[in-house]
C-alpha positions, 0 to 999 in steps of 0.5 A, a space after each residue: 880337605 876339611 871342608 863340609 857343606 851341610 847347613 841346608 840339610 842339617 835339620 833333616 839329618 838330625 831327624 834321621 839320627 834321632 833314636 839311632 845313636 846311643 851315648 855311653 858317656 863313660 866310654 864314648 869318644 868324639 868321632 871328629 864328625 861334626 854332625 854326629 858329635 853334635 847330634 849326640 849332644 843334642 839328644 842328651 839335652 833334648 827338652 832343655 830350652 836353655 840349650 843353645 848353639 852357634 854355627 860358624 866357619 873358621 878361615 872360610 874353610 873349616 866348619 865348626 859349632 859352638 854349644 853352651 847353655 843360656 844363662 851360664 855363659 857371658 855371650 858378649 865375652 864369647 862373641 868378642 874372645 871366641 867367635 870374632 877371632 875365629 871368623 875374622 882370622 886371615 892366617 893359615 891354619 897349620 899351612 892349610 892342613 887339618 886344624 890342630 888344637 894348639 893353633 885354634 887356641 892361639 887364635 882365640 883370646 880367652 884366658 882359659 882354654 882346655 880340651 877333651 875327647 870324651 862325651 862325659 868331659 863335654 857334658 861336664 863342661 857344658 853343665 858347669 857353664 863352659 863354652 864348647 867348640 867342635 871343629 870338623 875333623 878334630 876328635 877333641 873339643 875345646 872347652 872355653 871358660 866364659 862363665 857368667 851368672 847372676 850372683 850376690 856381691 860380697 857383703 857383711 855376714 848376716 848370721 854372725 854380727 861384726 863389731 870388730 874385724 873384717 866385714 866380708 862374708 862368703 857368697 854362694 860363688 865357690 870361686 869367690 869364696 876360695 879367692 877370699 881365703 887365698 887373698 889372706 894366705 899368700 903362701 904356696 902351702 895353702 892347698 885347695 882341692 876340688 871334688 864334685 858331690 851329687 849324682 844330679 847336681 854335681 856340686 863343687 866342693 873345695 877342701 882347703 888346708 895348710 900343707 905344713 900345719 894340717 895333719 895328713 891323717 885328718 886331711 885323708 879322713 876328710 877326703 874319705 868321708 866326702 868322697 863316700 857321700 852318695 846323694 842326688 843333690 847337695 843344695 847347701 853345706 848343711 847337707 854335708 854336715 850330717 854325712 861327715 860328723 862322727 856322732 850324727 845322733 848327738 845334739 852337739 855340733 861337731 862341725 863349725 859353720 861360718 860365713 866369715 873368711 877370717 874365721 876360716 883362715 884363723 882355723 887353717 892356721 891352727 891345723 884345721 881343714 876348711 870345706 867350701 860348698 858351691 851355692 852356699 855362703 857357709 863354710 865348714 871347719 873340722 875338727 872342732 872342740 866345744 870351747 871353739 864353739 863358744 869363741 867368736 872371731 872378734 875375741 882376737 881383735 879386741 884387748 885381751 882383758 876385755 875379751 877374757 871378761 866377755 868370755 867369762 860372762 858367756 860361760 856364766 850365761 851358758 849355765 844360766 841358759 841350760 839350768 835356770 828353769 830347772 833350778 827354779 823348778 827344783 827349788 819351788 818343788 823340792 828344796 824350798 828351804 834353800 830360799 831366804 824367808 822373804 823370797 820364799 814368801 814372795 814366790 809362794 804368794 805369786 804362785 798361790 793362784 797358779 793352778 799348775 805345778 811348777 813343771 807344767 808352768 815352766 813348760 808352757 812358758 818355754 814352749 811359748 817363748 820358743 814359738 815366738 822366737 821361731 815366728 820372729 825368724 820366719 816373718 819379714 825382718 821389719 816386723 819379725 823382731 817387733 812381733 817376738 818382743 811385743 808378743 813376749 811382753 803382752 803374753 807374759 803380762 796377760 798370763 801373769 794377770 790371768 793367774 796361769 803363770 807366776 811373775 818369778 817364772 816369767 823373769 826366769 824364762 826371759 833371763 834364760 832366753 836372753 842367755 841363749 842369744 849370747 852364744 856365737 854359734 847357732 848350732 850350739 844354741 839349738 843344742 842348749 835349748 833342746 837340753 834345757 827341756 831335758 833338764 826341766 824333766 830331771 828337776 821335776 822328778 828328782 830336784 837337785 839330784 836330777 839336775 846333777 844326774 843330767 849334768 853328769 850325763 851331758 859331761 860324760 857324753 861330751 868327754 867321749 865325743 870326737 870330731 874327726 878323731 879329735 876329742 871334743 873337750 880338748 884341751 880340758 880332756 885330755 888336759 893340755 895346759 899349754 893350750 889353756 891360754 886360749 880357753 876361757 881366759 884369752 892370753 895376749 897374742 905375744 903369750 900364745 906361742 904355740 898352736 893347739 897340740 891336737 891339730 897343729 903339732 906338725 908345726 907347733 910354734 906360731 910366734 918368733 922367739 924375739 916377740 915380747 914376753 913377760 
């Protein structure tokens, strides 16, 4: 009836089929012939040492074979939930007739079992860590979810230091990351959509948003940009960033990368869209503004008065990180009359033995500082910070004593370096570091006029910049006074009744009217 005796000559039959069977993955259907279907699959995985299979007989009647990849499947669970129930089943399969998909499913104890009838579906399931069950006589295979591979546990985010708030960070497992978001938003309005990107990697990508808050036009645009990516492989979410940004040649980041689930959830509640990428602990948030890049999730966990003060300091040091070296060059080269007399004499005496002009002196120190910073990042952690700190002290002191640079410039470069560490977003830090060199050249050519010209160029660029169609300088340009409560000064939570109008206008109100108001 469905009985097949083929085990003794199985090897010779495989050899006879080799080279004769052509698999067109997009169209070919499973034939129901166990030998032919298995050999098709084996041909595709020829040379793959992790390709494994297991032959078995169901109910002492029906021949079957299980196919999987070693390392992607929990073999013990597969034995317990799949193989043992099928081998030891004593009942009749559909009254002794041909086996059916539903009856086979009822025999196994696995939680997730699906089925498909094309080779493309089978290949996709195998490569995703699925266990495939072929049964002679059935033109569909069963896909059993018993995936298991080594993964990093949930830990504190490494790139975003946590003082206040949750200490969970994303991992490389996309389903773990999606579950962290689902656990924080217990609503059916939270939508999680899967897609695959990468010709060879077939990397899973998740789009997540709140259906009643996010604007459909932005969600549609995110889908469109992601589906338009054609590349061999996606190894990290950083690959995707350059494909979906509005202005890829801008130094300013238009996509927010974060390791923190609480930050993703906070942005989803403002109408934004989160993007998760398999094998990457960094989630992407779009659209974003410049001011959101300057904010930290911890700003919302502390007292609003302290948070507002910290934000003010952060913006003050933004100008220091960008302009301090260029101001020093402009003053010492063109505008010495702006310095008090005593300070002018002190600066002049310290630069008396320096053989280089101020701009060369500043560039030498800035480039050296950047090299020390990168060396500290690349070295092992126990010695990385020591090398960067000690190196800066030793080189700075030696350069001053040798008369290569002046002592005031060492102070300027050190203060600038400290200021650049204050920004919560690493990508924004890189943009400010790069623009600082351009501001140095402007100051060396035109003094304060050059600095003013450079700042105007940056502001014009920021104003015309967009992130998925949303103005990058919102809510300042265009001006939305209702959103100023969460700009530089953070208002108390009971005062922030409305979501940002640029992304949350579908459902503007965020607080109930009975909340305390003054």
